[in-house]
TORVO-602621 format. One line per field, with one value per residue: x, y, z of N, C-alpha, C, O in turn; residue in three letters; residue number from 1. Coordinates in Angstrom, 2 decimals. Example, Ala and Ser with C-alpha at 12.3 -4.5 7.8 and 13.67 -1.06 7.14 Angstrom:
// TORVO-602621
npx = c(13.19, 12.85) .
npy = c(-5.69, -2.25) .
npz = c(7.80, 7.08) .
capx = c(12.30, 13.67) .
capy = c(-4.50, -1.06) .
capz = c(7.80, 7.14) .
cpx = c(13.20, 12.90) .
cpy = c(-3.30, 0.03) .
cpz = c(7.80, 7.87) .
opx = c(14.24, 13.41) .
opy = c(-3.32, 1.14) .
opz = c(8.46, 8.04) .
resn = c(ALA, SER) .
resi = c(1, 2) .
END
This chain:
// TORVO-602621
npx = c(15.49, 16.68, 18.74, 17.06, 15.85, 18.41, 18.96, 17.10, 16.85, 19.89, 20.52, 18.60, 19.67, 22.12, 21.26, 20.24, 22.29, 23.85, 22.36, 22.54, 25.36, 25.22, 23.51, 25.04, 27.31, 25.76, 25.09, 27.60, 28.80, 27.02, 27.38, 30.24, 29.41, 28.44, 30.30, 32.10, 30.36, 30.42, 33.08, 33.43, 31.78, 32.78, 35.32, 34.58, 33.01, 34.50, 36.13, 37.11, 37.08, 36.26, 33.50, 34.60, 36.71, 35.41, 34.45, 36.69, 37.63, 35.69, 35.78, 38.34, 38.38, 36.62, 37.98, 40.09, 38.98, 36.45, 36.42, 35.82, 33.31, 31.58, 29.88, 29.64, 29.47, 28.52, 29.27, 27.70, 28.25, 27.16, 27.63, 26.50, 26.09, 25.23, 24.84, 26.35, 26.38, 26.77, 26.40, 26.24, 25.89, 25.34, 25.77, 25.57, 27.90, 27.35, 26.48, 24.42, 22.43, 20.83, 20.05, 19.84, 21.07, 20.65, 22.76, 22.74, 23.80, 23.54, 25.15, 25.06, 25.69, 26.31, 27.94, 31.12, 31.32, 32.99, 31.81, 31.94, 31.75, 28.86, 27.51, 26.48) .
npy = c(82.62, 80.96, 79.67, 77.85, 76.25, 74.95, 73.70, 71.85, 70.48, 69.58, 67.28, 65.49, 65.26, 63.88, 61.46, 60.08, 60.16, 58.25, 56.09, 55.22, 54.43, 52.56, 50.46, 50.03, 48.65, 46.29, 45.05, 44.59, 42.83, 40.82, 39.90, 38.96, 36.62, 35.00, 34.61, 33.10, 30.90, 29.75, 28.82, 27.40, 25.45, 24.35, 23.47, 21.31, 19.44, 17.88, 14.70, 12.62, 14.94, 16.44, 17.86, 19.63, 20.74, 22.34, 24.19, 25.40, 26.46, 28.40, 30.01, 30.68, 32.59, 34.45, 35.65, 36.76, 38.85, 39.90, 40.23, 42.46, 43.45, 41.49, 40.05, 38.11, 35.76, 32.58, 29.42, 26.84, 23.48, 20.98, 17.74, 15.32, 12.14, 12.55, 15.43, 18.66, 21.09, 24.39, 27.14, 30.52, 32.64, 35.67, 39.20, 42.53, 44.96, 47.82, 50.91, 52.65, 53.13, 50.92, 49.45, 46.49, 44.44, 41.46, 38.90, 36.41, 33.49, 30.92, 27.99, 25.25, 22.16, 19.11, 16.22, 15.19, 12.02, 9.25, 6.72, 3.34, 1.61, 0.79, -2.58, -4.21) .
npz = c(23.31, 21.43, 22.90, 24.54, 22.22, 21.76, 23.82, 24.39, 21.88, 21.32, 23.25, 22.07, 19.57, 20.14, 21.51, 19.61, 17.59, 19.46, 19.55, 16.78, 16.62, 18.70, 17.44, 15.14, 16.31, 17.14, 15.03, 14.11, 16.11, 15.94, 13.20, 13.68, 15.66, 13.99, 12.19, 13.89, 14.76, 12.15, 11.65, 13.77, 13.28, 10.71, 11.94, 13.76, 12.13, 10.69, 9.85, 12.41, 14.04, 17.32, 19.34, 21.03, 19.80, 18.06, 19.58, 20.60, 18.32, 17.49, 19.96, 19.78, 17.61, 18.42, 20.63, 19.41, 17.77, 18.77, 21.52, 23.22, 22.35, 22.06, 24.85, 27.65, 26.39, 24.84, 23.54, 22.18, 21.16, 19.28, 18.25, 16.32, 14.63, 12.22, 11.96, 12.60, 14.74, 15.74, 18.21, 18.88, 21.45, 23.33, 24.72, 23.17, 23.60, 25.80, 24.89, 24.90, 27.74, 29.59, 27.47, 26.30, 23.94, 22.52, 21.01, 18.75, 17.02, 14.70, 13.18, 10.84, 9.81, 7.67, 9.36, 8.53, 6.93, 6.02, 3.55, 2.72, -0.80, -2.23, -2.32, -5.08) .
capx = c(14.79, 17.60, 19.21, 15.97, 16.02, 19.49, 19.07, 16.26, 17.48, 21.21, 20.30, 17.76, 20.41, 23.00, 20.84, 20.05, 23.73, 24.26, 21.50, 22.94, 26.37, 24.76, 22.90, 26.24, 28.00, 25.02, 25.21, 28.86, 28.54, 26.10, 28.39, 31.29, 29.14, 28.16, 31.60, 32.67, 29.64, 30.55, 34.32, 33.52, 31.15, 33.81, 36.22, 33.85, 32.33, 35.44, 36.12, 37.98, 37.22, 35.40, 32.73, 35.57, 37.47, 34.63, 34.19, 37.91, 37.94, 34.91, 36.34, 39.73, 37.99, 36.00, 38.83, 40.83, 38.45, 35.51, 36.62, 35.19, 31.86, 30.51, 30.03, 28.97, 29.34, 28.37, 29.49, 27.43, 28.69, 26.49, 27.93, 25.96, 26.64, 24.58, 24.75, 27.12, 25.54, 27.50, 25.53, 26.95, 24.99, 25.82, 25.22, 26.45, 28.39, 26.29, 26.60, 23.23, 22.16, 19.71, 19.68, 20.66, 20.84, 21.05, 23.45, 22.54, 24.00, 23.78, 25.64, 24.77, 26.25, 26.26, 29.05, 31.51, 31.68, 33.22, 31.31, 32.33, 30.80, 27.55, 27.63, 25.31) .
capy = c(81.51, 79.78, 78.80, 76.87, 75.11, 74.35, 72.93, 70.72, 69.67, 68.95, 66.12, 64.62, 64.55, 62.94, 60.39, 59.78, 59.42, 56.97, 54.91, 54.66, 53.70, 51.05, 49.40, 49.57, 47.73, 45.34, 44.43, 44.07, 41.83, 39.66, 39.29, 38.14, 35.49, 34.20, 34.03, 32.31, 29.82, 29.08, 28.49, 26.30, 24.29, 23.79, 22.99, 20.15, 18.80, 16.87, 13.29, 12.69, 15.93, 16.43, 19.16, 20.67, 21.46, 23.20, 25.24, 26.00, 27.17, 29.47, 30.71, 31.60, 33.74, 35.55, 36.15, 37.56, 39.95, 40.52, 40.08, 43.66, 43.62, 40.35, 39.94, 37.00, 34.83, 31.02, 28.64, 25.60, 22.82, 19.66, 16.92, 13.97, 11.17, 13.21, 16.83, 19.41, 22.57, 25.49, 28.19, 31.51, 33.73, 36.97, 40.40, 43.25, 45.97, 48.61, 52.21, 53.51, 52.66, 50.29, 48.94, 45.21, 43.86, 40.03, 38.36, 34.91, 32.83, 29.25, 27.44, 23.86, 21.32, 17.66, 15.71, 14.16, 10.31, 8.23, 5.33, 2.30, 1.45, -0.25, -3.93, -4.56) .
capz = c(22.32, 20.66, 23.94, 24.90, 21.46, 21.57, 25.22, 23.90, 20.30, 21.42, 23.88, 21.25, 18.43, 21.00, 21.88, 18.15, 17.38, 20.22, 18.89, 15.61, 16.93, 19.37, 16.47, 14.31, 17.23, 17.55, 13.72, 14.20, 17.05, 15.17, 12.32, 14.47, 16.19, 12.94, 11.78, 14.95, 14.52, 10.95, 11.75, 14.78, 12.47, 9.90, 12.61, 14.39, 11.32, 9.84, 10.26, 13.44, 15.08, 18.26, 19.63, 21.74, 18.53, 17.11, 20.41, 20.55, 17.01, 17.73, 21.05, 19.15, 16.75, 19.17, 21.51, 18.69, 17.11, 19.33, 22.91, 23.98, 21.83, 22.49, 26.34, 28.48, 25.31, 25.12, 22.66, 22.54, 19.93, 19.32, 16.97, 16.04, 13.69, 10.99, 11.81, 13.46, 15.04, 16.65, 18.46, 19.80, 22.08, 24.27, 24.36, 22.50, 24.53, 26.03, 24.84, 25.41, 29.06, 29.77, 26.21, 26.19, 22.67, 22.49, 19.82, 18.62, 15.78, 14.70, 11.97, 11.01, 8.65, 7.77, 9.66, 7.42, 7.24, 4.77, 3.57, 1.58, -1.89, -2.04, -3.16, -6.18) .
cpx = c(15.49, 18.34, 18.47, 16.12, 17.15, 19.68, 18.11, 16.49, 18.93, 21.07, 19.51, 18.67, 21.59, 22.67, 20.54, 21.40, 24.31, 23.65, 22.07, 24.26, 26.10, 24.21, 24.08, 26.87, 27.25, 25.08, 26.76, 29.21, 27.97, 26.88, 29.63, 30.85, 28.71, 29.45, 32.16, 31.85, 30.16, 32.25, 34.31, 32.79, 32.05, 34.85, 35.74, 33.30, 33.30, 35.56, 37.07, 37.93, 36.14, 34.44, 33.69, 36.63, 36.71, 34.42, 35.51, 38.12, 37.06, 35.30, 37.48, 39.30, 37.32, 36.97, 39.85, 40.20, 37.00, 35.15, 35.51, 33.71, 31.10, 30.58, 29.14, 28.54, 29.29, 28.72, 29.10, 27.57, 27.81, 27.03, 27.39, 26.55, 26.30, 24.98, 25.66, 26.46, 26.32, 26.47, 26.19, 25.87, 25.69, 25.26, 26.01, 26.77, 27.36, 26.75, 25.62, 22.65, 20.82, 19.22, 20.37, 20.06, 21.43, 21.80, 23.13, 22.78, 24.19, 24.12, 25.51, 25.22, 26.25, 27.70, 29.79, 31.87, 31.97, 32.73, 31.97, 31.25, 29.66, 27.62, 26.30, 24.96) .
cpy = c(80.30, 79.12, 77.72, 75.64, 74.40, 73.14, 71.56, 69.91, 68.86, 67.36, 65.19, 64.03, 63.66, 61.72, 59.64, 59.09, 58.32, 55.76, 54.05, 54.04, 52.41, 50.23, 48.96, 48.52, 46.30, 44.19, 43.83, 42.70, 40.38, 39.09, 38.38, 36.66, 34.79, 33.78, 32.88, 30.87, 28.98, 28.37, 27.20, 24.96, 23.43, 22.98, 21.34, 19.04, 17.75, 15.47, 13.41, 13.98, 15.71, 17.75, 20.22, 21.21, 22.42, 24.65, 25.94, 26.92, 28.44, 30.60, 31.51, 32.78, 34.99, 36.18, 37.10, 38.75, 40.32, 40.32, 41.26, 43.86, 42.72, 40.09, 38.77, 35.89, 33.55, 30.23, 27.31, 24.64, 21.45, 18.97, 15.49, 13.23, 11.83, 14.63, 17.51, 20.80, 23.16, 26.60, 29.09, 32.36, 34.59, 38.11, 41.42, 44.31, 47.00, 50.11, 53.05, 52.74, 51.92, 49.08, 47.64, 44.57, 42.60, 39.61, 37.12, 34.31, 31.51, 28.90, 25.84, 23.15, 19.70, 17.32, 14.76, 12.85, 9.97, 6.89, 4.49, 2.32, 0.54, -1.17, -3.97, -5.96) .
cpz = c(21.82, 21.73, 24.30, 23.69, 21.33, 22.85, 25.13, 22.90, 20.62, 22.08, 22.95, 20.16, 19.09, 21.24, 20.47, 17.64, 18.19, 19.80, 17.68, 15.83, 17.59, 18.25, 15.38, 15.19, 17.27, 16.05, 13.72, 14.90, 16.39, 13.83, 12.84, 14.90, 15.01, 12.27, 12.65, 14.82, 13.34, 10.97, 13.06, 14.05, 11.49, 10.59, 13.18, 13.14, 10.66, 10.48, 11.19, 14.43, 16.22, 18.46, 20.02, 20.79, 17.75, 18.34, 20.59, 19.45, 17.15, 18.60, 20.68, 18.34, 17.64, 20.11, 20.68, 18.07, 18.05, 20.93, 23.48, 23.64, 22.17, 23.83, 26.63, 27.31, 25.56, 23.87, 22.96, 21.14, 20.31, 17.91, 17.10, 15.06, 12.28, 10.74, 12.92, 13.64, 15.98, 16.78, 19.39, 20.49, 23.00, 24.09, 24.15, 23.70, 24.62, 25.78, 25.25, 26.70, 28.97, 28.47, 26.03, 24.91, 22.70, 21.06, 19.97, 17.05, 15.68, 13.30, 11.96, 9.71, 8.80, 8.44, 8.70, 7.96, 5.89, 4.90, 2.35, 0.52, -1.60, -2.74, -4.12, -6.21) .
opx = c(15.14, 18.61, 19.03, 16.38, 17.08, 20.31, 18.35, 16.35, 19.10, 21.48, 19.79, 18.65, 21.96, 23.52, 20.70, 21.57, 25.15, 24.19, 22.12, 24.41, 26.59, 24.63, 24.13, 26.93, 27.91, 25.09, 27.01, 29.76, 28.43, 26.90, 29.88, 31.55, 28.65, 29.60, 32.62, 32.48, 30.32, 32.49, 35.12, 33.12, 32.09, 35.29, 36.46, 33.23, 32.80, 35.06, 37.95, 38.62, 35.23, 34.64, 33.71, 37.34, 37.21, 34.29, 35.44, 38.70, 37.60, 35.25, 37.68, 39.88, 37.54, 36.72, 40.36, 40.95, 36.57, 34.04, 34.48, 32.94, 29.97, 31.75, 28.11, 27.47, 29.97, 28.11, 29.74, 27.05, 27.79, 26.91, 27.82, 27.61, 27.04, 25.36, 25.73, 26.08, 26.58, 25.80, 26.65, 24.92, 26.74, 24.27, 27.09, 25.97, 26.53, 27.51, 25.85, 22.40, 19.86, 18.37, 21.52, 18.88, 22.65, 21.33, 23.15, 22.07, 24.92, 23.53, 25.82, 25.05, 26.20, 28.63, 29.27, 32.46, 31.36, 32.96, 32.40, 30.13, 29.67, 27.80, 25.17, 24.10) .
opy = c(79.13, 77.93, 76.64, 74.46, 73.27, 72.08, 70.48, 68.69, 67.70, 66.38, 64.00, 62.86, 62.69, 60.83, 58.42, 57.90, 57.55, 54.66, 52.83, 52.99, 51.35, 49.08, 47.84, 47.40, 45.27, 42.96, 42.69, 41.73, 39.24, 37.89, 37.25, 35.67, 33.59, 32.63, 31.85, 29.81, 27.77, 27.41, 26.28, 23.79, 22.20, 21.96, 20.36, 17.84, 16.78, 15.22, 14.24, 14.05, 14.90, 18.70, 21.37, 22.16, 23.17, 25.83, 27.16, 28.00, 29.53, 31.79, 32.67, 33.87, 36.19, 37.35, 38.08, 39.70, 41.42, 40.27, 40.94, 44.36, 42.97, 39.78, 38.50, 35.28, 33.17, 30.75, 26.59, 25.05, 20.96, 19.46, 14.66, 13.66, 11.66, 15.05, 17.00, 21.49, 22.56, 27.00, 28.71, 32.71, 34.15, 38.19, 41.47, 44.47, 47.13, 50.52, 54.08, 51.55, 52.35, 48.19, 47.68, 44.24, 42.51, 40.06, 36.59, 34.61, 30.92, 29.40, 25.20, 23.69, 19.14, 18.05, 13.78, 12.57, 10.30, 6.08, 4.95, 2.81, -0.36, -0.92, -3.71, -6.36) .
opz = c(21.77, 21.53, 24.42, 23.95, 20.85, 22.82, 25.68, 23.00, 20.24, 21.46, 23.08, 19.80, 18.43, 21.24, 20.47, 17.35, 17.73, 19.70, 17.53, 15.19, 17.21, 18.26, 14.86, 14.69, 17.41, 16.04, 13.35, 14.38, 16.41, 13.56, 12.41, 14.67, 15.28, 11.85, 12.15, 14.77, 13.43, 10.24, 13.14, 14.19, 11.44, 10.07, 13.01, 13.40, 10.09, 11.58, 10.98, 15.44, 16.06, 17.69, 19.58, 21.13, 16.91, 18.01, 20.76, 19.58, 16.94, 18.28, 21.04, 18.44, 17.50, 20.39, 21.21, 17.86, 17.71, 21.45, 24.08, 24.46, 22.59, 24.07, 26.01, 27.33, 26.50, 22.94, 23.72, 20.11, 21.44, 16.78, 17.90, 14.59, 11.31, 9.65, 14.04, 12.70, 17.02, 15.83, 20.46, 19.79, 23.47, 23.35, 24.74, 24.63, 23.72, 26.65, 25.88, 26.50, 28.32, 28.52, 25.59, 24.78, 22.90, 20.02, 21.08, 16.09, 16.47, 12.35, 12.96, 8.62, 9.90, 8.12, 8.16, 9.00, 4.88, 5.81, 1.29, 0.68, -0.76, -3.93, -3.69, -6.99) .
resn = c(MET, SER, THR, LEU, GLU, ALA, VAL, LEU, VAL, PHE, PRO, ALA, LEU, LEU, LEU, LEU, LEU, MET, LEU, ILE, ILE, GLN, PHE, ALA, LEU, TRP, TYR, HIS, ALA, SER, ASP, LEU, ALA, THR, ALA, ALA, ALA, GLN, ASP, GLY, THR, ARG, ALA, ALA, ARG, VAL, GLN, GLY, ALA, THR, ALA, SER, ASP, GLY, ALA, ALA, GLU, ALA, ASN, GLN, LEU, LEU, ASP, GLN, THR, GLY, ARG, SER, ILE, LEU, GLN, GLY, ARG, GLN, VAL, LEU, VAL, GLU, ARG, THR, ARG, ASP, VAL, THR, ARG, VAL, GLU, VAL, ARG, GLY, THR, CYS, ILE, GLU, LEU, VAL, PRO, PHE, LEU, HIS, LEU, PRO, VAL, HIS, ALA, VAL, ALA, GLU, SER, PRO, THR, GLU, ARG, PHE, ARG, GLY, ARG, LEU, ALA, ARG) .
resi = c(1, 2, 3, 4, 5, 6, 7, 8, 9, 10, 11, 12, 13, 14, 15, 16, 17, 18, 19, 20, 21, 22, 23, 24, 25, 26, 27, 28, 29, 30, 31, 32, 33, 34, 35, 36, 37, 38, 39, 40, 41, 42, 43, 44, 45, 46, 47, 48, 49, 50, 51, 52, 53, 54, 55, 56, 57, 58, 59, 60, 61, 62, 63, 64, 65, 66, 67, 68, 69, 70, 71, 72, 73, 74, 75, 76, 77, 78, 79, 80, 81, 82, 83, 84, 85, 86, 87, 88, 89, 90, 91, 92, 93, 94, 95, 96, 97, 98, 99, 100, 101, 102, 103, 104, 105, 106, 107, 108, 109, 110, 111, 112, 113, 114, 115, 116, 117, 118, 119, 120) .
END
């Protein structure tokens, strides 16, 4: 009887442990995507910078820290006269088969612009 219980309980506990680790990896990947989006926004929003500067900064952070955790990543940078927006998308590495967890982070900030004094 105890062998039958072990055969039934052990796989369930193993699956539970794998799910806990999977969600910890997803949480870490989400934090990395958020940090990359924020770094990309900081790099692209300064005066004289371009959208490609923000994409390069975000990709550099992801290359250094999250190359294997965040898969199929996309970094989209939109820099207008008023707002700079960086969006990072990807998928978390799969520990549990058939469990695809998407990762999405957005950072937005006003674009730096220096204005002259208003005449009175």
